[in-house]
C-alpha positions in Angstrom: -33.7 -9.9 -1.2 -32.4 -6.3 -1.1 -30.7 -6.8 2.2 -29.1 -10.1 0.9 -27.7 -8.2 -2.1 -26.2 -5.5 0.1 -24.7 -8.1 2.4 -23.2 -9.8 -0.6 -21.7 -6.6 -1.9 -20.3 -5.7 1.5 -18.7 -9.2 1.7 -17.2 -8.7 -1.7 -15.6 -5.4 -0.8 -14.4 -6.8 2.5 -12.8 -9.7 0.7 -11.0 -7.3 -1.6 -9.7 -5.3 1.3 -8.8 -8.3 3.4 -7.5 -10.4 0.6 -9.3 -13.5 1.9 -12.5 -14.2 3.8 -13.5 -16.2 6.8 -11.1 -17.5 9.4 -8.0 -16.9 7.2 -8.6 -13.2 7.3 -7.6 -12.9 11.0 -4.2 -14.4 10.3 -3.5 -12.2 7.3 -1.0 -9.3 7.7 -2.8 -5.9 7.7 -1.5 -2.5 6.6 -3.3 -0.5 9.3 -2.2 3.1 8.4 -0.1 5.0 5.8 1.3 8.4 6.6 3.4 10.7 4.5 5.5 13.7 5.9 7.5 16.2 3.9 11.0 16.8 5.4 12.7 19.5 3.4 14.1 18.0 0.1 13.2 14.5 1.5 9.9 12.8 2.0 9.1 10.2 4.6 6.5 7.4 4.2 5.4 5.5 7.3 3.3 2.3 7.3 1.9 0.7 10.4 1.6 -3.1 10.0 -0.2 -5.6 12.2 3.1 -7.5 12.5 6.6 -7.7 11.0 6.7 -8.7 7.3 8.9 -9.4 4.3 8.6 -6.9 1.5 10.1 -5.8 -1.8 10.8 -2.1 -2.5 11.8 -0.9 -6.0 11.6 2.1 -8.3 10.1 2.4 -11.8 10.5 5.2 -14.3 8.3 6.8 -17.0 6.6 8.1 -14.8 8.7 8.0 -11.7 7.3 5.9 -8.9 8.2 3.7 -5.9 6.5 0.3 -5.6 6.1 -1.6 -2.4 5.1 -5.3 -2.5 4.0 -7.1 0.7 3.3 -10.8 0.3 0.1 -12.2 1.7 -1.0 -8.8 3.0 -4.1 -6.6 2.8 -5.1 -3.0 3.3 -7.1 -2.6 6.4 -10.2 -0.3 6.4 -8.4 2.0 8.9 -5.8 2.8 6.3 -8.5 4.4 4.0 -8.6 6.8 2.4 -5.0 6.6 1.3 -2.9 9.9 1.6 -3.0 12.5 -1.1 -0.1 14.5 -2.5 2.6 15.3 0.1 6.1 16.4 -0.7 7.6 14.2 -3.5 4.6 11.9 -3.5 1.8 13.1 -5.9 -0.5 10.2 -5.3 -0.9 6.7 -3.7 -2.6 3.6 -5.2 -3.0 0.1 -4.0 -4.1 -3.2 -5.5 -4.2 -6.9 -4.8 -1.9 -9.1 -7.0 -2.2 -12.8 -6.7 -3.0 -12.5 -3.0 -0.2 -10.0 -2.4 -0.6 -6.3 -1.7 1.0 -3.7 -4.0 1.2 -0.1 -3.0 2.4 2.4 -5.6 3.6 5.9 -4.7 3.6 8.2 -7.8 6.4 10.7 -7.5 7.0 14.3 -8.7 10.5 13.3 -9.8 13.2 10.7 -9.5 13.8 9.7 -5.8 16.0 7.1 -4.1 14.1 5.0 -1.4 15.7 3.9 1.9 13.7 1.6 4.1 13.9 0.8 7.8 11.8 -1.4 10.0 10.9 -1.4 13.7 8.9 -3.7 15.9 6.5 -2.5 18.6 4.5 -4.1 21.3 1.5 -4.9 19.2 2.5 -3.8 15.7 5.4 -3.1 13.4 6.5 0.0 11.5 8.0 0.3 8.0 9.6 3.6 7.2 10.6 4.6 3.6 12.7 7.7 3.2 12.7 9.3 -0.2 15.8 11.3 -1.2 16.1 13.2 -4.5 18.6 11.9 -7.1 20.0 13.2 -10.3 17.8 12.4 -13.2 20.7 11.4 -15.5 22.0 9.0 -12.8 18.6 7.5 -12.4 18.2 6.9 -16.1 21.6 5.1 -16.3 21.2 3.1 -13.1 19.6 -0.4 -12.9 16.2 -0.9 -11.3 16.5 -1.0 -7.5 16.0 -4.3 -5.7 13.1 -5.6 -7.8 12.4 -8.6 -9.9 9.5 -6.8 -11.4 10.5 -5.4 -14.9 10.0 -1.7 -15.7 7.0 -2.5 -18.0 5.1 -4.4 -15.3 1.4 -3.7 -15.8 0.0 -1.1 -13.5 -2.2 -2.5 -10.7 -5.9 -2.0 -10.8 -6.9 0.3 -7.9 -8.9 -1.2 -5.1 -12.5 -0.1 -4.9 -13.2 3.0 -2.8 -14.7 2.0 0.5 -15.8 4.2 3.4 -14.7 3.0 6.8 -17.4 1.2 8.8 -18.7 2.6 12.0 -15.9 1.4 14.2 -13.2 3.2 16.2 -10.7 5.0 14.0 -7.2 3.7 14.2 -4.8 6.1 15.9 -2.6 8.0 13.4 1.0 6.9 13.1 3.0 8.7 15.6 6.0 10.6 14.1 9.4 9.1 14.8 10.6 10.6 18.1 14.0 11.7 16.6 12.5 13.5 13.6 10.2 16.4 13.1 8.8 18.1 10.0 10.6 21.1 8.6 9.0 24.4 9.4 8.4 26.7 6.4 10.8 29.4 7.7 13.6 26.8 7.6 14.9 25.4 10.9 18.6 25.1 11.6 19.3 21.5 10.5 21.8 19.5 12.5 22.7 16.0 11.2 23.9 13.6 13.9 25.9 10.6 12.8 26.1 7.6 15.1 29.5 6.1 14.3 29.8 2.5 13.1 26.8 0.1 13.0 25.7 -3.2 11.6 28.7 -5.5 10.9 31.1 -2.7 12.0 30.8 -2.7 15.8 33.7 -0.2 16.3 35.7 -0.4 19.5 34.6 -2.3 22.6 35.2 -2.0 26.3 36.6 -4.4 28.9 33.1 -5.5 29.8 32.0 -5.9 26.2 30.2 -2.6 25.6 30.2 -1.9 21.9 30.9 1.5 20.4 28.1 1.2 17.8 25.5 0.9 20.6 26.9 3.8 22.6 27.0 6.1 19.6 23.4 5.3 18.6 22.1 5.8 22.1 23.8 9.2 22.5 22.9 10.3 19.0 19.2 9.5 19.5 19.2 11.5 22.8 21.0 14.5 21.1 18.5 14.6 18.2 15.6 14.4 20.5 17.0 17.4 22.5 17.7 19.3 19.2 14.1 18.7 18.1 12.8 20.2 21.4 14.6 23.4 20.6 12.5 26.0 18.8 13.9 26.7 15.3 16.1 23.6 15.2 15.7 20.2 13.6 17.8 17.1 14.1 18.3 14.3 11.6 20.0 10.9 12.2 22.2 9.3 9.6 21.1 6.0 11.1 18.3 5.3 13.5 19.0 1.6 14.0 21.8 -1.0 13.9 22.9 -0.7 10.3 26.1 -0.2 8.4 26.5 3.0 6.4 29.3 3.9 4.0 31.4 6.8 5.3 30.9 9.0 2.3 27.2 8.2 2.4 27.1 9.6 5.9 28.7 12.8 4.8 26.5 13.2 1.7 23.4 12.6 3.9 24.1 15.9 5.5 24.5 17.7 2.2 21.2 16.1 0.9 19.2 17.7 3.6 21.0 21.1 3.4 22.4 20.6 6.9 23.9 23.6 8.7 26.0 21.3 10.9 27.2 17.7 10.9 28.1 16.0 14.2 29.7 12.5 14.1 29.7 10.7 17.5 32.3 8.1 18.4 34.0 6.4 21.4 37.8 6.2 21.4 40.0 3.2 22.3 43.6 2.7 23.1 45.9 -0.1 24.2 46.7 1.9 27.3 43.6 1.5 29.4 44.5 4.6 31.5 43.7 6.8 28.5 40.5 8.8 29.3 38.5 11.8 28.3 36.9 13.5 25.3 38.4 14.8 22.0 36.8 16.9 19.2 38.2 16.7 15.7 37.7 18.8 12.5 39.1 18.2 9.0 42.8 18.8 8.4 43.8 21.2 5.7 45.7 18.5 3.7 42.6 16.3 3.7 40.4 19.2 2.7 42.8 20.0 -0.2 42.7 16.4 -1.4 38.9 16.3 -1.2 38.6 19.5 -3.2 40.9 18.2 -5.9 38.9 15.0 -6.1 35.6 16.7 -6.4 36.8 19.3 -9.0 38.6 16.6 -11.1 35.5 14.4 -11.1 33.0 17.3 -11.3 30.9 15.2 -8.9 27.3 16.2 -9.2 28.5 19.1 -11.3 30.5 20.1 -8.1 27.4 21.6 -6.6 28.7 23.5 -3.6 26.4 25.4 -1.3 23.9 25.8 -4.1 26.5 27.1 -6.6 27.1 24.9 -9.6 30.8 24.8 -10.3 30.7 22.2 -13.1 30.3 24.7 -15.9 32.7 27.3 -14.5 36.3 28.1 -15.5 38.5 25.6 -13.7 40.5 28.3 -11.9 37.3 30.1 -10.7 35.8 26.7 -9.6 38.9 26.0 -7.6 38.9 29.4 -5.9 35.2 29.0 -5.0 35.8 25.5 -3.7 38.7 26.8 -1.5 36.5 29.6 -0.2 33.8 27.2 0.8 36.1 24.7 2.4 38.1 27.3 4.3 34.9 28.8 5.6 33.6 25.4 6.5 36.7 24.4 8.5 36.7 27.8 10.3 33.1 27.3 11.3 33.9 23.7 12.3 36.6 24.9 14.7 34.2 27.4 16.3 31.6 24.6 16.8 34.2 22.3 18.2 35.5 24.9 20.6 32.0 25.5 21.9 31.3 21.8 22.3 34.6 21.3 24.1 33.8 24.1 26.5 30.5 22.4 27.4 31.9 18.9 27.7 34.7 20.1 30.0 32.0 20.6 32.7 31.4 16.8 32.7 34.9 15.8 33.5 38.3 15.2 32.0 39.1 16.1 28.4 41.7 14.1 26.5 42.6 17.1 24.4 41.5 20.6 25.5 41.8 22.0 22.0 40.1 21.0 18.7 42.2 18.5 16.8 42.7 18.2 13.0 42.4 14.8 11.3 41.6 13.4 7.8 38.4 11.6 8.8 36.2 10.9 5.7 33.0 12.0 7.4 34.4 15.5 7.9 35.1 16.1 4.2 31.9 17.9 3.2 33.1 21.1 1.5 30.0 23.2 2.5 28.8 21.8 5.8 30.6 22.6 9.1 31.5 19.1 10.5 32.9 17.9 13.8 33.7 14.4 15.1 33.4 13.9 18.8 35.2 11.1 20.6 33.0 11.1 23.7 35.4 9.1 25.9 37.7 6.0 25.9 35.5 2.9 25.8 38.7 1.0 26.5 39.0 2.6 29.9 36.9 0.8 32.6 35.6 4.0 34.2 34.8 5.7 30.9 33.1 2.4 29.8 30.9 2.5 32.8 29.9 6.1 32.1 29.3 5.5 28.4 26.9 2.6 29.3 25.0 4.8 31.8 21.8 6.3 30.4 22.2 9.2 32.8 25.7 10.0 31.5 24.6 9.6 27.9 22.0 12.3 28.6 24.6 14.6 30.1 26.8 14.1 27.1 24.0 14.9 24.7 23.0 18.0 26.7 26.6 19.2 26.7 26.8 18.8 22.9 23.5 20.6 22.5 24.8 23.4 24.7 27.9 23.8 22.4 25.7 23.7 19.2 23.4 26.3 20.7 26.3 28.6 21.7 27.7 28.4 18.1 24.4 29.3 16.4 23.6 32.0 19.0 26.9 33.6 17.9 26.4 32.9 14.2 22.7 33.5 13.5 23.1 34.0 9.7 21.4 31.2 7.8 24.1 30.8 5.1 27.3 31.7 6.8 29.4 29.1 4.9 28.5 30.2 1.4 28.1 33.9 2.0 31.3 34.5 -0.1 30.1 32.2 -2.8 26.3 32.6 -3.3 25.0 35.5 -5.2 23.8 38.2 -2.8 20.1 38.9 -2.5 19.1 42.4 -3.6 16.1 44.5 -3.1 15.2 44.0 -6.7 14.8 40.2 -6.4 11.3 38.9 -7.1 9.4 36.2 -5.0 7.6 33.6 -7.1 5.2 31.1 -5.5 5.0 27.8 -7.5 1.6 27.2 -9.0 0.3 24.1 -10.7 2.0 23.6 -14.1 5.1 25.7 -13.2 8.5 24.4 -14.2 11.9 25.8 -13.5 12.6 26.3 -17.2 9.3 28.1 -17.7 10.0 30.4 -14.7 13.5 31.2 -16.0 12.1 32.1 -19.4 9.3 34.2 -17.9 11.7 36.3 -15.8 14.4 36.5 -18.4 17.0 34.7 -16.3 18.7 31.3 -16.3 17.7 28.1 -14.5 21.3 27.9 -13.2 20.9 31.3 -11.4 17.6 30.4 -9.9 19.1 27.1 -8.5 22.1 29.0 -7.2 20.2 31.8 -5.4 17.7 29.3 -3.9 20.2 26.5 -3.1 18.3 24.0 -5.2 20.0 20.7 -5.9 17.7 19.7 -8.8 15.3 21.2 -11.3 12.2 19.9 -9.5 9.9 22.4 -7.8 6.9 21.8 -5.5 3.4 23.3 -5.4 3.4 26.2 -2.9 7.2 26.6 -2.8 8.5 30.2 -2.8 11.5 30.9 -5.1 13.6 34.0 -5.1 14.1 35.2 -8.7 17.3 37.2 -9.3 16.7 40.3 -11.5 19.6 41.6 -13.5 20.7 45.1 -12.6 20.4 47.8 -15.3 
């Protein structure tokens, strides 16, 4: 009788985990693993699934959380226990709702989720990237992609269940083109694969599409960057999707990038046109962008960690000009270094850095270059661009130029050196403990939240457990 009761209990737990029992269980989609990785200001959630699946992803507030609904799915034993607090995620819960699986990620603050999917030989992967957003904007914005109302009842957690004696599932492997941020702050290079999705870009005589070439080269470049000690590469897109041009630029700012590299392939009616060109932002376009940002006070015109929104308009304009001038100067230096390396591969279309009003180059505080790798409209250049071997050579040449630039400019905050408050020997280091808030820290040390954000390059008022802040002390 006792054994029968135990078997019955085990069957009940199994049915809760699987969602069904018997023969139908084998056909049911399984969430096999859940992994969370902190990536600077961003947080990445990865789920390994037994196969591709439809899903709904949306946000809720009060408290902040991201909700994932997967129809006709269940949580496999290999996914237990669910991850604990990592980065912006302070907890994970799961429950079955009318046969569907709901996973709730409780957050430390408002975050904007971006999802991508990928199919593998025997499984599928769902990646959710969480980026911080302004709290006021979140409060005013509608719920993201969800038919579920904000007052939807919280799911009842699944019962805790220890995995049975069976081989543990292999952990989710990190995406090859990403790696976690090291605590001493790696040099961050954001690589933008031009075009994508419904925007194929240019195409060659044999039909090679620019969007495919740029993604292939970008992935190779990021993989090379991530193999360099002290450097980290981030892709604006890792698959065939369309991204708004301004969103690409702001992606670099959101991860506190030290460099933004946008990769393209040129085209011309004259098929004899060949070779590479490197562009940086023109001064006229920089001036127009500065005026737009200052007029709109976009995100309080937060530039390089300095909040311009509450400053005198003349001072804000001067600080913006300092930042953009320094950014363009650094961009030219990067461009020269990359051109020097790419010249070893063959013909350059232009042997000097060119200036153009490309939108993706308009970041006021991140050095940015746009590389036209070759002319896809030229038959020989098209053959090279379609070659994996040549793509690798191009990526290595770009890495060589990036490395040369940072070898010559080792300072971590070159761009905003003239804008950020300088660190002094009197500054205090404060390690965030449980219960700390930015306002409380400011009050404790008799300074302002604005100064703490500026000195530390913070883009919001949220702080994380274990984070170290530099507290400016007023001179007497």
